[in-house]
C-alpha positions as CSV (number, residue, x, y, z in Angstrom):
1,M,224.3,-104.0,3.4
2,R,226.9,-103.9,6.1
3,R,227.1,-101.1,8.6
4,F,229.9,-99.1,7.2
5,V,228.7,-99.2,3.7
6,T,225.4,-97.8,4.9
7,F,227.1,-95.2,7.1
8,F,229.3,-94.1,4.3
9,I,226.5,-93.6,1.9
10,A,224.7,-91.6,4.6
11,F,227.8,-89.5,5.2
12,C,228.0,-88.7,1.5
13,L,231.8,-88.7,1.4
14,I,232.4,-90.3,-2.0
15,V,233.3,-87.7,-4.6
16,G,231.0,-88.4,-7.5
17,A,229.3,-85.3,-8.6
18,L,230.3,-83.6,-11.9
19,P,231.0,-79.9,-12.0
20,A,228.6,-77.5,-13.6
21,P,229.5,-76.8,-17.2
22,Q,230.0,-73.1,-16.6
23,A,232.6,-73.7,-14.0
24,T,236.4,-73.3,-14.6
25,F,238.5,-75.6,-12.6
26,A,241.9,-74.7,-11.3
27,A,244.5,-76.9,-9.7
28,T,244.0,-76.9,-5.9
29,E,244.8,-79.2,-3.0
30,A,241.8,-80.1,-0.9
31,P,242.4,-80.4,2.8
32,A,243.2,-84.0,3.9
33,I,241.4,-86.0,6.6
34,V,243.3,-86.0,9.9
35,D,240.9,-87.8,12.2
36,V,237.5,-89.5,12.2
37,Q,235.5,-89.9,15.4
38,G,231.8,-90.7,15.7
39,N,229.9,-88.0,13.9
40,T,232.9,-85.7,13.3
41,I,235.7,-85.5,10.7
42,L,238.8,-83.3,11.3
43,L,240.5,-81.9,8.2
44,S,244.1,-80.6,7.9
45,D,243.0,-77.0,7.4
46,G,241.5,-77.0,10.9
47,S,237.9,-77.4,9.7
48,I,235.5,-80.0,10.9
49,W,232.5,-81.7,9.5
50,I,229.7,-82.7,11.9
51,K,226.9,-84.9,10.8
52,R,223.6,-83.5,12.0
53,L,220.3,-84.8,10.6
54,W,218.3,-81.9,11.9
55,T,220.0,-79.4,9.7
56,S,218.7,-78.8,6.2
57,S,221.6,-80.6,4.4
58,G,222.3,-83.1,7.3
59,Y,225.8,-81.7,7.9
60,E,227.5,-78.7,9.3
61,Y,230.9,-77.4,8.3
62,I,232.9,-75.1,10.5
63,N,236.5,-74.0,10.4
64,I,237.6,-73.6,14.0
65,D,241.4,-74.0,13.5
66,A,241.3,-77.4,15.1
67,V,244.3,-79.7,15.5
68,E,242.6,-82.4,17.5
69,I,239.0,-83.6,18.2
70,Q,237.3,-85.7,20.8
71,D,233.8,-86.9,19.8
72,T,231.4,-87.6,22.7
73,G,228.4,-89.0,20.8
74,N,226.0,-86.1,21.6
75,G,228.6,-83.4,21.0
76,G,232.3,-83.0,21.1
77,Y,235.5,-81.1,21.9
78,A,238.3,-79.7,19.8
79,L,241.7,-78.2,20.5
80,N,242.8,-75.3,18.3
81,S,246.3,-74.4,17.3
82,K,246.5,-71.8,20.2
83,G,245.9,-74.5,22.8
84,E,242.3,-73.4,23.5
85,L,239.3,-75.6,24.2
86,I,236.3,-75.6,21.8
87,S,233.1,-77.5,22.6
88,W,229.7,-78.2,21.1
89,E,226.5,-80.0,21.9
90,Y,224.2,-82.0,19.5
91,Q,222.2,-78.9,18.5
92,T,224.7,-76.1,19.1
93,L,227.6,-74.7,17.1
94,P,231.2,-74.9,18.4
95,V,232.0,-72.4,21.1
96,L,235.5,-71.2,22.1
97,D,236.1,-71.4,25.9
98,K,238.8,-68.7,26.5
99,K,239.1,-69.7,30.1
100,Q,240.5,-73.1,29.3
101,T,243.8,-72.6,27.6
102,G,247.4,-73.9,27.5
103,I,246.1,-77.3,26.5
104,K,248.5,-79.9,25.0
105,E,246.2,-82.9,24.3
106,L,242.6,-84.1,24.5
107,F,241.4,-87.5,25.6
108,Y,238.2,-89.0,26.8
109,G,236.8,-87.1,29.8
110,Y,239.9,-85.0,30.4
111,Y,242.6,-82.9,28.8
112,L,246.3,-82.5,29.5
113,K,247.8,-79.0,29.8
114,K,251.3,-78.0,28.7
115,D,252.3,-77.5,32.3
116,G,251.6,-81.2,33.0
117,T,248.3,-80.7,34.9
118,V,245.1,-82.6,34.0
119,W,241.6,-81.0,33.9
120,D,238.1,-82.2,33.1
121,Y,236.1,-80.4,30.5
122,S,234.2,-78.4,33.1
123,G,237.5,-76.7,34.1
124,N,238.2,-78.8,37.3
125,K,241.8,-79.7,37.9
126,R,242.7,-83.3,39.0
127,K,244.7,-82.8,42.2
128,D,246.1,-86.4,42.2
129,V,248.1,-85.9,38.9
130,K,251.4,-84.1,38.8
131,E,253.7,-83.3,35.9
132,A,252.1,-85.6,33.4
133,L,253.6,-86.3,30.0
134,L,251.0,-88.7,28.7
135,V,247.5,-89.4,29.9
136,D,244.6,-91.7,29.1
137,Y,241.2,-92.3,30.5
138,Y,238.3,-94.6,29.7
139,N,235.4,-96.2,31.5
140,G,236.7,-95.3,35.0
141,D,240.3,-96.3,34.3
142,F,242.9,-93.5,34.5
143,A,246.6,-93.7,33.8
144,Y,249.5,-91.3,33.3
145,L,253.2,-91.1,32.7
146,S,255.0,-88.4,34.7
147,E,257.9,-86.3,33.6
148,D,260.1,-88.5,35.9
149,G,259.1,-91.5,34.0
150,E,256.7,-92.9,36.6
151,I,253.6,-94.7,35.3
152,Y,250.5,-94.6,37.5
153,H,247.1,-96.4,37.1
154,S,244.0,-95.8,39.1
155,N,243.7,-99.5,39.8
156,W,247.1,-99.4,41.5
157,D,246.3,-97.9,44.9
158,N,244.2,-95.2,43.3
159,L,247.2,-93.5,41.6
160,N,249.3,-93.6,44.8
161,K,251.5,-96.5,43.6
162,V,254.1,-96.4,40.9
163,V,253.4,-99.2,38.4
164,E,256.8,-98.8,36.6
165,T,259.5,-96.3,36.2
166,I,260.7,-95.6,32.7
167,K,264.3,-94.4,32.5
168,D,263.7,-92.3,29.4
169,P,260.1,-91.0,29.6
170,S,260.5,-89.3,26.1
171,S,260.8,-92.8,24.6
172,I,257.2,-93.5,25.4
173,V,255.0,-92.3,22.5
174,S,251.6,-93.6,23.6
175,L,249.8,-94.7,26.8
176,K,246.4,-96.4,26.7
177,V,244.0,-97.9,29.2
178,S,241.5,-100.7,28.4
179,G,238.6,-99.5,30.6
180,D,239.1,-102.4,33.0
181,D,242.3,-103.1,34.8
182,S,244.8,-103.1,32.0
183,M,247.0,-100.6,30.3
184,A,249.7,-100.6,27.6
185,Y,252.3,-98.3,26.3
186,L,254.2,-98.0,23.0
187,D,257.7,-96.8,22.8
188,K,259.8,-95.3,20.0
189,A,261.3,-98.8,19.3
190,G,257.9,-100.1,18.4
191,K,257.4,-102.3,21.4
192,V,254.0,-102.6,23.0
193,M,254.2,-103.4,26.7
194,M,251.1,-104.2,28.7
195,Y,250.2,-104.4,32.4
196,S,247.3,-106.1,34.0
197,S,246.3,-106.1,37.7
198,S,246.2,-109.9,37.4
199,W,249.8,-110.2,36.3
200,F,251.9,-110.1,39.4
201,D,254.4,-111.9,41.6
202,Y,253.7,-112.2,45.3
203,D,256.5,-112.6,47.8
204,N,256.3,-112.0,51.6
205,G,253.1,-109.9,51.3
206,V,254.5,-107.8,48.5
207,F,252.8,-107.7,45.1
208,T,255.1,-107.0,42.1
209,H,253.3,-106.4,38.8
210,Y,255.2,-107.0,35.7
211,P,254.6,-106.1,32.0
212,K,254.3,-108.4,29.1
213,L,255.6,-107.7,25.6
214,L,252.6,-107.9,23.2
215,L,254.1,-106.9,19.8
216,E,257.0,-105.2,18.2
217,D,257.5,-103.0,15.2
218,V,254.3,-101.2,16.1
219,V,253.6,-97.5,15.1
220,H,250.1,-97.1,16.5
221,M,247.9,-98.9,19.0
222,E,244.4,-98.5,20.4
223,F,242.2,-100.7,22.7
224,I,239.0,-101.8,21.0
225,D,237.6,-102.9,24.3
226,K,238.9,-104.2,27.6
227,D,239.9,-107.5,26.1
228,H,241.3,-106.5,22.7
229,L,244.1,-104.3,21.4
230,L,244.4,-103.0,17.8
231,A,247.9,-102.5,16.7
232,T,249.4,-101.1,13.4
233,K,252.9,-102.2,12.4
234,K,255.5,-100.4,10.5
235,N,254.9,-102.7,7.5
236,G,251.3,-101.6,7.2
237,T,249.7,-104.7,8.7
238,V,247.1,-104.5,11.4
239,W,246.9,-107.0,14.3
240,L,244.2,-107.8,16.8
241,V,245.7,-108.9,20.2
242,T,243.6,-110.7,22.8
243,V,244.6,-109.4,26.2
244,W,244.1,-112.6,28.3
245,D,246.3,-114.8,26.2
246,Q,248.3,-112.2,24.3
247,K,247.4,-113.9,21.0
248,A,247.9,-111.7,18.0
249,T,245.9,-112.3,14.9
250,Q,246.6,-110.4,11.7
251,L,243.6,-108.7,10.0
252,K,244.7,-109.7,6.5
253,A,242.1,-107.5,4.7
254,I,243.9,-104.4,6.0
255,K,247.0,-103.5,4.2
256,N,249.3,-100.5,3.8
257,A,248.0,-98.9,7.0
258,A,249.5,-95.9,8.7
259,K,247.2,-96.3,11.7
260,A,244.1,-98.4,12.5
261,M,241.6,-97.2,15.1
262,P,238.3,-98.6,16.5
263,Y,235.4,-96.7,15.1
264,H,232.5,-96.4,17.6
265,F,229.7,-94.8,15.7
266,S,228.0,-92.9,18.5
267,G,225.0,-90.6,18.5
268,G,222.4,-93.1,17.1
269,L,222.5,-91.7,13.6
270,D,222.1,-94.0,10.6
271,D,222.4,-97.2,12.7
272,P,221.0,-100.1,10.7
273,K,220.7,-103.6,12.1
274,R,224.1,-105.3,12.0
275,S,224.4,-108.6,10.2
276,D,224.7,-111.8,12.1
277,N,228.1,-112.7,10.7
278,D,229.7,-109.4,11.7
279,R,233.2,-110.1,12.9
280,F,233.1,-107.6,15.7
281,I,229.6,-108.2,16.9
282,T,230.8,-109.5,20.2
283,F,232.4,-106.2,21.3
284,N,230.5,-103.8,19.1
285,A,233.4,-102.0,17.3
286,D,234.5,-101.5,13.7
287,I,237.7,-100.1,12.3
288,V,238.7,-97.0,10.5
289,V,242.1,-97.0,8.8
290,Q,244.4,-94.2,7.6
291,Q,246.6,-95.7,4.9
292,K,250.2,-94.7,4.2
293,D,249.2,-92.9,1.1
294,G,246.9,-90.6,3.1
295,N,243.6,-92.3,2.0
296,W,241.1,-93.6,4.5
297,K,238.9,-96.7,4.7
298,F,236.3,-98.2,6.9
299,Y,236.6,-101.9,7.6
300,D,233.9,-104.3,8.6
301,G,235.5,-107.8,8.6
302,D,236.9,-108.4,5.2
303,Q,234.8,-105.7,3.6
304,S,236.0,-102.2,3.2
305,V,234.8,-98.9,1.8
306,S,237.0,-95.9,0.9
307,F,236.0,-92.4,1.8
308,N,237.1,-88.9,1.3
309,A,236.3,-85.6,3.0
310,P,233.3,-83.9,1.4
311,Q,234.4,-82.2,-1.8
312,V,233.3,-79.0,-3.5
313,T,231.5,-79.9,-6.7
314,D,230.4,-76.4,-7.8
315,I,230.0,-72.8,-6.7
316,A,227.0,-70.6,-7.2
317,F,227.9,-67.0,-7.8
318,T,225.0,-64.5,-7.9
319,T,224.3,-60.8,-7.5
320,N,221.3,-58.8,-6.4
321,N,221.6,-56.5,-9.5
322,A,223.5,-57.3,-12.7
323,K,222.3,-54.1,-14.4
324,P,222.6,-51.4,-11.7
325,A,222.7,-47.6,-12.1
326,V,225.7,-45.5,-11.3
327,G,225.7,-44.9,-7.5
328,N,223.9,-48.1,-6.7
329,L,225.3,-50.7,-4.3
330,V,225.7,-54.2,-5.7
331,Y,225.9,-57.3,-3.5
332,F,227.4,-60.6,-4.4
333,K,226.8,-64.0,-2.9
334,V,229.2,-67.0,-3.2
335,V,227.9,-70.5,-2.2
336,Q,230.0,-73.6,-2.3
337,N,228.1,-76.8,-3.0
338,Y,229.5,-80.0,-1.7
339,N,228.9,-83.6,-2.9
340,N,227.2,-84.4,0.4
341,G,224.5,-81.7,-0.2
342,Y,226.0,-79.1,2.1
343,K,226.0,-75.5,1.0
344,E,228.5,-73.0,2.4
345,T,228.1,-69.3,2.0
346,L,231.5,-67.7,1.7
347,D,232.5,-64.2,2.8
348,R,234.8,-61.9,0.9
349,A,237.8,-63.1,2.9
350,A,237.2,-66.7,2.0
351,A,236.3,-66.0,-1.6
352,P,237.8,-62.7,-2.7
353,L,236.4,-61.1,-5.9
354,M,238.5,-60.0,-8.8
355,V,237.1,-57.0,-10.8
356,D,238.7,-56.5,-14.2
357,K,237.7,-52.8,-14.2
358,P,238.0,-51.6,-10.6
359,H,237.3,-48.0,-11.8
360,L,233.7,-49.2,-12.2
361,L,233.1,-51.0,-8.9
362,Q,234.5,-49.9,-5.6
363,P,234.5,-52.4,-2.6
364,M,232.8,-51.1,0.5
365,N,233.3,-52.1,4.1
366,D,230.0,-54.0,4.4
367,G,231.0,-56.3,1.5
368,S,229.0,-54.5,-1.1
369,Y,230.4,-52.8,-4.2
370,K,229.5,-49.2,-5.2
371,V,228.9,-48.5,-8.9
372,L,231.2,-45.7,-10.0
373,G,230.7,-45.5,-13.7
374,V,229.0,-46.6,-16.9
375,G,230.4,-49.7,-18.5
376,E,230.8,-53.5,-18.1
377,A,232.9,-55.0,-15.4
378,K,233.7,-58.7,-15.2
379,V,233.7,-60.0,-11.6
380,T,235.4,-63.4,-11.0
381,V,235.5,-65.5,-7.9
382,T,237.5,-68.6,-7.3
383,A,236.7,-71.1,-4.5
384,G,237.4,-74.8,-4.1
385,G,239.4,-74.7,-7.3
386,I,236.4,-73.5,-9.3
387,S,236.1,-70.1,-10.9
388,K,233.0,-68.3,-12.0
389,S,232.3,-64.9,-13.4
390,L,229.5,-62.3,-13.6
391,V,229.2,-59.3,-15.9
392,I,227.9,-56.2,-14.3
393,S,226.5,-53.7,-16.8
394,S,226.1,-50.4,-15.1
395,S,224.1,-47.6,-16.8
396,L,223.5,-43.9,-16.0
397,G,220.3,-43.4,-14.1
398,K,219.9,-39.8,-15.1
399,N,220.6,-38.3,-18.6
400,L,223.5,-35.9,-19.1
401,T,223.2,-32.6,-21.0
402,G,225.5,-30.8,-23.3
403,A,225.5,-32.8,-26.6
404,L,225.9,-30.7,-29.7
405,H,225.2,-31.6,-33.3
406,A,227.2,-29.3,-35.6
407,N,228.4,-29.8,-39.1
408,S,227.5,-33.5,-39.1
409,I,229.7,-34.0,-36.0
410,I,228.3,-35.0,-32.6
411,Y,230.2,-33.3,-29.7
412,L,230.0,-34.4,-26.1
413,P,231.0,-32.6,-22.9
414,I,234.4,-33.9,-21.7
415,Q,234.0,-33.5,-17.9
416,T,230.6,-35.1,-17.4
417,V,231.0,-37.9,-19.9
418,F,234.3,-39.2,-18.7
419,K,233.4,-38.9,-15.1
420,S,230.3,-40.8,-15.8
421,L,232.4,-43.5,-17.3
422,G,234.3,-43.8,-14.0
423,G,237.2,-41.8,-15.1
424,V,239.2,-39.1,-13.3
425,V,239.5,-35.8,-15.3
426,T,242.2,-33.2,-14.6
427,Y,242.1,-29.8,-16.3
428,T,245.1,-27.6,-16.9
429,A,243.9,-24.1,-17.6
430,A,247.2,-22.8,-18.9
431,N,247.0,-24.9,-22.1
432,K,243.4,-25.9,-21.9
433,T,244.3,-29.6,-21.6
434,Y,242.2,-32.4,-20.1
435,D,244.1,-35.4,-18.8
436,I,241.8,-38.4,-18.3
437,K,242.5,-41.6,-16.5
438,L,239.9,-44.3,-17.3
439,G,241.0,-47.5,-15.6
440,S,244.3,-48.5,-17.3
441,T,243.6,-46.2,-20.2
442,T,244.9,-42.6,-20.4
443,I,243.5,-40.0,-22.7
444,Q,244.6,-36.4,-23.3
445,L,242.4,-33.8,-25.0
446,K,243.3,-30.3,-25.8
447,V,240.9,-27.5,-26.9
448,G,241.6,-26.6,-30.5
449,Q,243.3,-29.9,-31.5
450,K,242.0,-32.5,-33.9
451,T,243.9,-35.3,-32.3
452,A,243.8,-37.0,-28.9
453,K,246.5,-39.0,-27.1
454,V,245.3,-42.4,-26.0
455,N,247.8,-44.3,-24.0
456,G,250.4,-42.0,-25.4
457,K,249.5,-42.5,-29.1
458,D,247.9,-39.9,-31.3
459,V,244.3,-40.7,-32.4
460,G,242.4,-38.6,-35.0
461,L,239.1,-37.0,-33.9
462,G,238.0,-35.6,-37.3
463,Q,237.3,-32.2,-35.8
464,A,238.9,-30.2,-33.1
465,V,238.0,-30.2,-29.4
466,R,235.9,-27.0,-28.9
467,E,234.3,-24.9,-26.3
468,E,230.7,-23.8,-26.2
469,K,229.6,-21.4,-23.4
470,G,232.6,-22.3,-21.3
471,V,232.1,-26.1,-21.7
472,A,234.7,-28.2,-23.5
473,L,233.3,-30.6,-26.0
474,F,235.0,-33.5,-27.9
475,P,234.0,-35.4,-31.0
476,S,232.1,-38.5,-29.9
477,V,233.9,-40.7,-32.4
478,L,236.7,-41.0,-29.8
479,L,234.4,-43.2,-27.7
480,S,233.7,-45.7,-30.5
481,N,237.2,-45.7,-32.0
482,S,239.2,-45.9,-28.7
483,L,236.9,-47.4,-26.1
484,G,234.8,-49.7,-28.1
485,A,231.6,-47.9,-27.4
486,K,228.6,-47.7,-29.8
487,N,227.3,-44.3,-30.5
488,Q,223.7,-43.8,-31.7
489,W,222.3,-40.3,-32.5
490,D,218.6,-39.9,-32.1
491,A,217.7,-37.4,-34.7
492,Q,214.1,-37.1,-33.4
493,L,215.0,-36.4,-29.8
494,K,218.4,-34.8,-30.7
495,Q,220.3,-36.8,-28.1
496,M,223.2,-39.3,-28.1
497,K,223.0,-42.8,-26.7
498,V,226.4,-44.3,-25.8
499,S,226.5,-48.1,-25.3
500,I,229.3,-50.2,-23.9
501,G,227.9,-53.7,-24.1
502,S,224.6,-53.6,-22.3
503,A,225.6,-50.5,-20.3
504,T,224.2,-47.2,-21.6
505,M,224.1,-43.5,-21.0
506,I,222.3,-40.7,-22.8
507,I,223.5,-37.2,-23.4
508,E,220.8,-34.7,-24.3
509,S,221.3,-31.6,-26.4
510,A,219.8,-28.2,-25.6
511,D,216.8,-29.0,-27.8
512,T,216.0,-32.4,-26.2
513,P,214.0,-31.2,-23.2
514,K,211.8,-29.1,-25.4
515,I,211.2,-32.0,-27.8
516,K,210.4,-34.4,-25.0
517,K,208.1,-32.0,-23.4
518,Q,206.2,-31.4,-26.6
519,E,205.9,-35.2,-27.2
520,A,204.6,-35.7,-23.7
521,Q,202.2,-32.8,-23.9
522,G,200.6,-33.8,-27.2
523,S,197.2,-32.1,-27.5
524,L,197.5,-30.7,-24.0
525,A,199.8,-28.0,-25.4
526,N,196.6,-26.5,-26.9
527,Y,195.6,-25.3,-23.5
528,I,198.6,-23.0,-23.3
529,G,197.5,-19.4,-23.7
530,K,193.9,-20.0,-22.8
531,V,192.3,-17.7,-20.3
532,Y,190.2,-18.8,-17.3
533,W,188.5,-17.2,-14.3
534,V,188.6,-19.1,-11.0
535,N,185.2,-20.1,-9.7
536,Q,186.1,-22.4,-6.8
537,Y,189.5,-24.2,-6.9
538,N,192.1,-24.9,-4.1
539,N,191.0,-21.8,-2.2
540,W,192.4,-19.6,-4.9
541,G,191.0,-16.1,-5.1
542,R,187.5,-16.2,-6.6
543,F,187.0,-14.8,-10.1
544,I,190.7,-13.9,-10.6
545,K,191.8,-14.0,-14.2
546,L,194.4,-16.7,-15.0
547,T,196.2,-17.6,-18.2
548,V,197.6,-21.1,-18.8
549,S,201.4,-20.6,-19.2
550,D,202.6,-24.2,-19.2
551,V,201.5,-27.8,-18.9
552,V,204.5,-29.5,-17.2
553,P,205.1,-33.2,-17.7
554,L,205.9,-35.0,-14.4
555,G,206.2,-38.6,-15.8
556,N,203.8,-41.5,-16.1
557,D,201.3,-39.3,-18.0
558,N,201.0,-36.9,-15.0
559,F,201.2,-33.2,-15.4
560,E,201.1,-29.9,-13.5
561,I,199.2,-26.9,-15.0
562,V,200.9,-23.6,-14.5
563,F,198.8,-20.4,-14.5
564,Q,200.0,-16.8,-14.9
565,K,198.2,-14.2,-12.9
566,V,197.6,-10.7,-14.1
567,D,200.1,-9.3,-11.6
568,G,202.8,-11.7,-13.0
569,G,202.6,-14.3,-10.2
570,Q,202.1,-18.0,-10.7
571,L,199.7,-20.6,-9.5
572,K,200.2,-24.4,-10.0
573,T,197.8,-27.2,-9.7
574,E,198.5,-30.5,-7.9
575,T,199.6,-33.5,-10.0
576,I,196.9,-34.3,-12.5
577,H,196.7,-37.3,-14.9
578,K,196.5,-36.2,-18.6
579,T,193.0,-37.7,-19.0
580,V,191.6,-35.6,-16.1
581,I,192.9,-32.2,-17.3
582,P,190.1,-31.6,-19.8
583,N,187.6,-32.4,-17.0
584,V,189.2,-30.0,-14.5
585,L,189.4,-27.1,-16.9
586,G,186.0,-27.8,-18.4
587,D,184.2,-27.9,-15.0
588,S,182.5,-24.5,-14.6
589,S,182.3,-25.0,-10.8
590,K,186.1,-24.8,-10.8
591,F,187.0,-22.6,-13.8
592,L,184.9,-20.2,-15.9
593,T,185.7,-19.5,-19.5
594,Y,184.2,-16.0,-19.3
595,D,184.7,-12.8,-17.2
596,P,181.8,-13.0,-14.7
597,Y,182.2,-9.3,-13.9
598,K,181.5,-8.4,-17.5
599,K,178.8,-11.0,-18.0
600,F,176.8,-10.0,-14.9
601,N,176.3,-6.3,-14.1
602,W,175.6,-6.8,-10.4
603,S,176.3,-4.5,-7.5
604,A,179.5,-4.6,-5.5
605,A,177.6,-5.7,-2.4
606,T,176.2,-8.7,-4.3
607,W,179.7,-9.7,-5.6
608,E,181.1,-9.6,-2.1
609,K,178.3,-11.9,-0.9
610,I,179.0,-14.3,-3.8
611,K,182.8,-14.3,-3.3
612,A,182.1,-15.0,0.4
613,S,179.8,-18.0,-0.6
614,K,176.8,-16.3,1.0
615,V,173.2,-16.4,-0.1
616,A,170.7,-13.7,0.8
617,I,167.0,-12.9,0.3
618,G,166.5,-11.2,-3.0
619,M,169.2,-12.9,-4.9
620,N,168.4,-14.4,-8.3
621,K,169.2,-18.0,-9.4
622,A,172.4,-17.0,-11.3
623,Q,173.8,-15.3,-8.2
624,V,173.0,-18.3,-6.0
625,E,174.5,-20.7,-8.4
626,L,177.8,-18.7,-8.6
627,S,177.8,-18.5,-4.8
628,W,177.0,-22.1,-3.8
629,G,177.2,-23.9,-7.1
630,L,174.7,-26.2,-8.7
631,P,172.1,-27.7,-6.2
632,H,171.9,-31.4,-5.3
633,D,168.3,-31.4,-6.6
634,K,165.4,-29.1,-7.5
635,S,161.7,-29.1,-7.2
636,S,159.0,-26.5,-8.4
637,V,155.3,-25.8,-8.5
638,V,153.3,-23.2,-10.5
639,E,150.0,-21.8,-9.4
640,K,148.2,-18.7,-10.5
641,N,151.2,-17.4,-12.4
642,I,153.4,-17.8,-9.3
643,T,156.4,-20.1,-9.6
644,I,157.7,-21.6,-6.4
645,E,161.1,-23.4,-6.8
646,V,163.2,-25.1,-4.1
647,W,166.9,-25.9,-4.4
648,R,168.5,-28.4,-1.9
649,Y,172.1,-28.1,-0.8
650,G,172.5,-31.0,1.7
651,Y,170.4,-30.0,4.7
652,Q,169.8,-26.5,3.5
653,Y,167.0,-25.4,1.2
654,I,166.6,-22.2,-0.8
655,A,163.1,-21.2,-1.9
656,F,162.7,-19.0,-5.0
657,T,159.5,-17.1,-5.8
658,N,159.4,-16.2,-9.5
659,G,163.2,-16.6,-9.6
660,T,164.1,-14.6,-6.5
661,V,165.2,-16.0,-3.2
662,S,162.3,-15.7,-0.8
663,G,163.5,-18.1,2.0
664,I,166.5,-20.0,3.3
665,Y,165.9,-23.0,5.5
666,S,168.0,-25.6,7.3
667,Y,166.7,-29.1,8.3
């Protein structure tokens, strides 16, 4: 396969991918190719494509507002519309150099400023050039046309000798050097005039160089190498001119050309071995042609291949949360997929989002959207002529209260419900009227009236808007009849579920919390009212009397036990799983089910020792057990009607003789 065919396939410029079936295509004009150099393509919208095999897709796409490019093989330069210089290396992104400004044109090695001065890309001014109109440089050869019409060339006394003076400098449209000792210029009449250091007359020690007319009716010209000039004529034909004999040969395979340029594929990317019969093998160049219809082609001898700028084939539109709760932040991501494998992530400016219900989603400064209300919003993005949509179904994270079931009618609170739907509610106390704006819908409700006004039209409610304990309630049928909501009354939990598509909110009645609490408690409710005496628990006072007043559900089968003290105060346990509660309350080391003061008639001094967790000689086993709890282990021996028993508590031992403490030891 010939070189350009291979290059073209590698560059992935043919548009062949089909759009995704979910995509909607709109008429759009893709940016046109303006220039192709080496690894870089310049488009009419100021963006550039750079082929880079070390990137994930093999390409990079950057919009730098470029109007001109100059590829260097391992990097490149660009001129933006403000006359500023942009540069990049092989593995770096384009960088704007704000110190190099006022630029008119780029060329190899140098650039021309609008003030006629010439500078290299490092920012050094050429002091031997003044008031230049046109400039060119290649392979050590430098030439320029001054504002006075004087043409200079570095081979002519190192830019100190005028090669020719043009009466009308504005008539010259292009000036090119060959990289050896030749140069040519093209004027508005289409004439290509060429100079060579070997074309001269000599008379009395004076050398007079003269030009030769190479071609006429030319609109564009470029040197392919020092010996060959490529010229495009007005009729769209392309000619190859040999410098030494001025012989012009038409390249008949190329037709309808606006301009033909040598294509030097630099950078060493995708460079297969060239075929032996390559027409341009002797001077290592190929041709890229912009046709009059705006299309582009690569030419290699008689073979050609068309190419286009990379095209958007599809867009991926995703969100981090399609079912958020009200108050959440939702993020969207838009990625353009190109037919060369490149993926471009677009920001909000490049791909603005359209929200059909903006009262539900509010754009934030960081690019996210805040969820304002319950409902379904369709979010649409259009990029590259393709539109895609997502539906965001936002629900209420926390249940509302205030639902009322009366006379077979379900009433809901006006303020909280419509605000939760993303609406704005305005109350006029003088006539007890509520004006609601819900996106593009307006609703008016008035206490005591059986009708509502929806977008100015009367809508029946069945029953009148009413007030309960200062809260205005409306018949829920309004939501289903006018807003397309689905209302579902849960008779068991006594609460209303309002659904708009997949979005939901729940409004509880006054009975709902009690019912839910009873369901969660289950058999644990049987502990309520039971009386306990604290043995040892959370440093609570020992042997105080407590009554279980509540078992509070905390979610996920966890509970908190609330105890009522005799003096009316409360004590609460830590969070306890429901399966552990019977163990806690049934553990006599923590709680007693009897009044120890009534069960044991001991002296006040003994009770003080027990409450202080002390053990003394003379105590009995019941007293020790209440004071220190059950021992880790026991041992006993009986001899001659004397029972010796030892209880171990870690490193402490208590000895009993016939049931009475006779010794306390530590080891």
